[in-house]
N, C-alpha and C positions, 0 to 999 in steps of 0.2 A: 311482128318484126321489131327487134330491140332498137331503141332510139338513144343516141348519145350526142353529146356536144363534140367529143373528140374520140376517134378510134385511132389507136397507134398500132401499126403492124410491125412487130418485133419487140422482144422483151429484154434487149441488152441494155447497156448503160444509157444510151440515148433514149430508148423506149421507156424503160422503167422510171427514169428521172422525169421524162415528159409527163408520164401518167401521174406520178406523185405530185408534181407541181400543179397539174390540172386539178387534182382533187383538192389541193390546198386553196386553190382559187375559186372553188365552188363549181367547177365544171364536171359534168357527168362523163367519166372517161372509162374506156375499155382498152386492154392490151390484148392483141391477138398474137399468140406465141405457139409455134408448133413443137418446140422442144419439151422434154419432160419436166424441165425446171426453168425458172426465170433466171435472168442474168446474162444470157447470150454467150458469145464466145469468151468475153473477158472473164466472167466469173467461173464458167464451167470448164473451158479448155484453152484458156489464154492467160491473161494477166495474173489472176489469182493463183491457180495451181502452179504456174511457172515460178512465181515468187516464193511459194511454199517450198518448192524443190531447190530454188536458188539459196534460200535461207538455210535449209537443212544441209545441203551439200557444202555450203561455206563453213558451217560449224564443223562438219566432218573433216574438211580440209585443214581448218585451223587446229583441230585436235591432233591431227596426224602430223602437221608440219610446223606449227607455231607455238603450241603450248609449252614445249620443252624450254624455249627461250624465256618464258615467264616463270619457270620453275615448277611447271606442272607436268609430271611424267605420266603419260597415258598411252595406251596402244588401242585406238578405237577399232571396232569391228563394225562392218556395215550390215544393217538389217533393212534391206531394200523393201520387203513387204510392209514393214512398219512405217518406213518413210512414205510410201505410197498411201498407206492407210491414213496417216495424219494429214496428208494433202487432201484426200477425199473428204475427211471429216471437216476440215476448214472450209472447203467449198460448199458442203451441205449447209453448214451454219450460215454462210453468207446468203445462199439462195433462199433459205427459210426466212432470213431477215427481210428480204424483199417482199415475200408473201405477207409478212406481218405489216409492213408499211402499206401494202395495197389494201389490206383490211382496214387499217387505221384511217386511210384517206378515201375509203369507199370506191376503190378502183376495181373493176371487174377484170378477171383474167379469163379470156375466152380461149380454150385450148384447141389448137388446130392451125392449119396453114391458111394464111390470109391472102385474098386476091381482090383487087378493086374491080367491081362489076359495073361501074358507071358512076356518074356524079353522085356523091354522098352515099354510096353503097359498097359494102365489103362482104364478100362471100368467105365463109370459114368452113374448111373441110377437115373434120376430125379424123382420128386414127382409124375409125371404122368406116370412113367414107361418107359419113352423113354431112350434108351441106346446110349451113345456117346462114341467113342473110341478116346483116346488121346495117343500120342507117346512122349517119352522123352528119353534122354540119361541117365538120373538118376531119380530114384523114391525114395522119402523119406517117410517112414511110421512114422506118428506122430499122431496116433489115440487116444492116451491117455489111460484113465482108466475109470472104472465104479464102483459103490459101490458093495462091496462083499456081497453075500447072506449068509444066515444061515439056515440050515435045520430045519424045524419046525416053522420058522418065515417068514410068507408071507407078503411082503410089498404091501400094497394096496393104499398108499399115502393118506389115509383117517385117520385111527386110528393108523396104523403101517406105519411109514414113514422112508425113508432114508434121506441122507443129503439134497437132492433136496426138498423133501416134507417139511422138518423141516424149510426151509427158507420161507415158505408161509403158515404157519398154519393160519386158519381163526380166531383163538381166542387164548388168553393166556391160556394155560392149567392150570387147578388147580393142576394137577400132571403129571409128565413126567418121564418115565423110559428110561434111555439111556443104550443100550447094547454096551459096548466097552468104555474103559477109555483111548482112544487115543486122538490125537489132535482134530479131527473133532467133536467127541462126546462131549468133554469138552468145546470147543468153542460154539457150538450150545446150549449145555446145559446151558452155562453161559448167553446167550441171554435171554432164557426164564426164568431162575432163577431170573435175575434182574427185569424182568417184572412181577414177582409174582408167578411163578410156583414152586411147590415142586419138586425137582429133585433128583432122585436116580440113581446112576450109577452102573451097574452090569458088572464086569470084570472077565474074565477067569483066568488071572494071579494074583499073590499075590501083585501086585503093579500097579500104574497107569503109563501112558506114557512110555511104554517100549522103551528102547534105550536112554532115557534121563539119565543124571548123577543122581545116586541114591540119593545123598544128596539133590539135587535140586528138584527131584520128591517128596521127603518126605515133603520138605518145601511147595511145590506147593499144595500137597494134604491138608496140614494143612490150607493153605490159603482158599482153596475152601470149606473146612468143616466149617470154620468160616463164610463163606458166605451163608451157609445153605445146601450145597451139602451133600448127604448121599452116602456112598460107600459100596457095597457088593463085596468084592474081593474074589479071589479063588472060583468063582461061575460060573457055566455054565448054559446057557439057553437051555432048551430042548423042549420048545413049547410055542406058543402064540395063544390065541384065542380072536379075535376081535368081538365086538358087535357095535351097533349103538352109545353107550355111553362111551365105554372104551375098555380096553384090560386086559386080565388076562395072566400073564407070569409065566410059570413054571420054577423054578430055583432049581438046585441041587448043593451041595458042590462038588468041583473038586475032593477032596480026598475021596468022598463017604459019604453017609448019606441020611437022609430023604429029599424029595423034599418039596418045599414050593411054594405057589402061591402069586405073587405080582400083585397088581392091580393099574392101572393108566388110566387117560383119553387118553393119547397118549404114544406110544412107538417109540423111535428113534433107528433104527439099524445102528450102526456106528462102525463096526468091521474092517474097512479098505477098500482098493480098490484093484481091479484086472485089469490087462492089457486088453485093448479091442483089441483083435487080431482075433476074429472069423469072417469068411466071407470075409476076405481080399484077398483071392486067393493066399496065400503064397505058397501053394503047386504047383502052376503053374510055380514057379521059383525055387522050391526046398528048400525053407526056412521052417524049422520046429521049432515052439516054444517049450520051455521046458514044463515040467509037469504043471507049474503054469501059462503058457500062455505067458511068457516073450520071446522076440526074442533075441537070442544070437548075439552079435556084437563084432567086434574088431575095435576100433576107429570108431564106428558108421556104419561100413561096416557089412552087413550080409554075409551069405555064398553065396549069389547070386551076380554076378557081376552087378554093377550099381544099386543095391538096398540097401538102407540105413535105419536105424531106430534110433529114438531119443525119449527122454522123458519117459513117464510112461510105454511104451511098452518094455522098456529095464530095466535091473537090476539097482538097486540104489534107492535112496530116491525119492518118488513120489512127487516132488516139482516143481512148475511152474518155479522157477528160475534155477533149474537144467536143465529143458527142454530148457529154453532159452539159457543157456550156450552151451548145446549140439547143438542146432539149428545153432548158429553162427559158431561154430567150424566145424560142418559137412559141411555146405555150403562153408566155406573157404577152406576146404580140397578138395571138389569137384572142386573148382575154381583154384586149384593148389597152394593154400597158406598153411600156417602151422597152422591149427586149433588145439586148445589145451583147455582142461578143467582140472583144478586141483580139483579132486574129494575129496581131503582131506580138502578143504576149501569151503564147501557148507553149509551155515548156516541153522538152523532150528528155527522156531518161533512158539510160541503159543500165540494167540492174545487175551488172557483173561485179567483180571485185578486181580492180577498183571500179566504182560506179562512174558513170559519165552523165552529165546533165547540162542542158543549155537552154537559153531563151533569147529571142531577138536575132539580130543580124550577126552573120559571121564576118570575118575580115575580108573574105573573098567577095561577099555580097557588097560590102561597103566600097571596096575598091572598084567593083564593076559599076556601081552607081556614081562613082566619082566624088564620094562624100569624104571630106577630111575628118579624121578621127584620131584620138589618142588612145593608147592601150596601157593598162596597168596589169601587172602579173605578179602573183605571189605563190611560191612553191610550198607544198605541205611539209617539205623537208625542213622549213624554217618555222613551222607552227609547233608550239610547245606541246599541245595535247596530242598531235599526230606523232611527234617524236616519242613521247612517253608510251603511246600505244603501239609503237612500231608500225605505223601506217603512213609512211612518209612519201609514198608514190603519188605523183600528180601535182596539179596546180589549179589556181583560179585566175581567169583572165577577164578583165572588164574593158569594154570598148565604149568610149564616150565621144560625143561630138566635139570636134576641136574648137568650136566657137562657143557653143552654149553649154557644154559640159553635160548635156543630157545623156543618160545611159542608153546605149543603143543595142547592146548585146552583152551576154555574159556566158562564158564557157568554162566548165568545171570538170576535172577528172580527179578522183580521190575518194577518201572514205566519207560515206554518208552524204555525198553531195545531192542525192535525190531529195533529202530532207531540207537542204539549205537553199536550193534554187528558188524556192517560193518567196524568200525574202526579197530577191531581186525582181520577181514578178510583181510583188506589191509596189516596190519602189518605181518600177517602170510604168505601172498603171497610173501612178501619180506624177509621172514624168520627172522623176528625181534626177538630180545631177550626181556625178561620182563624188563630189564634195559632200553632198548630203549623207551618203553612206560613210565616207571617210571620217566624218565628224560625229558619227553616231556610236556611242559607247557599246561595246560588246563584252560579254562576260569572259573572264580569264580564269583558268585556261580552257578554251574550247576550240573546236575546229572552226566554228563560225567566225572567229577572229580573222581567219584568212579572207573572208568576204570583205571585211573592212580594209585589211592590208592591201588587197588587190586594188580597191578603190583609191586608197592613198597613193598607190603606185602610178595612177593616171597623171598626177601632178608631181611625181618624183619624191614623195616624202615617206615612203614605206620604211617601217622600223622592224627589221628582221630580228628574230630571237637569236 
């Protein structure tokens, strides 16, 4: 029976980062992963392939619609098989990179489905049904999440797809219905809209992107509408019927009223994700998930001694970088170090065009808390680099405490904001004031100057171009 210091069930961002950190700290570690490759949903059918298609489709759209303004006359033609091929090649390179890091840090990859078989024991069932038992002082559950289902909408990965199926459609749909106006649905909807699909988004709530700052969300919806998106808000889907050529979707107003039928070639179900905790043998160690399937933890410890949980199976945002932070902190705690995660400074990003990024509190949250704050805002329309690049849509908004001036939240919509939000994450980790950012020199001309100008706006001394 193989003996380990740590066994991690799940080879996604949480799992593989935990394993690598364990190896770096001299712990004997193994990752149990049933998939054919490491990397989990994020690398294989989530974050990375979606970004590959978002990037490629954005370039295609720019060539078709924007290059002429710059004096570049081209008529692009779409080679969808090649676009899918380069996506797959990029994913393969990343998963192979994790295998290399495992070898470098002496981490074992045990292929198969993992199940806790009692304190300190994990059973692994491989593809041929052979069962192997491993022993460890510590077991880390990092099994991630899966797409959430919807009654009346059966995913067949042909005409009705989830996020995995939407990454590999065999053709550009003439029409696509997206159920859910969250990040996943809008990103994948953007891919196919840019490539020529008519996209309609059906959302149960009266707004898109719940949890996003309201002003930012409204600006975001206007931007997507200009790109051709159609939205049916406050609407619930009650059924879907697929045929060989398309799908009929039954939709009703949330407030009540007559149903209507929407038709499209494809339907994407993207109403969120749910923790993957079934069949893990949690009952064998007395761990009970909550009603939604999440595993309760206290500093990544479950109620069972020596059993830990990180990432999407725990409460909090279902983000790869949140899982990575927890992975490192959990392993460092196991190793006797002081693992720490600042949950107030985990950024979120929507990788559409324009991009949206935010960290910290929204205005709605601060108002609900009764906390006095000041806001500074700067539009990209006044940023020199954005003007020159014809990328003037959006703004940056900084929220700071009215008394201490500590930055409490930042909300961005515009070009490359996914790359810029990290500056405010660092600032907020050090509890910086808006004045700290406002008095920090930024290079000119860059989009990043908008970060400073927004901070200057908190005290009213913004200098617009």
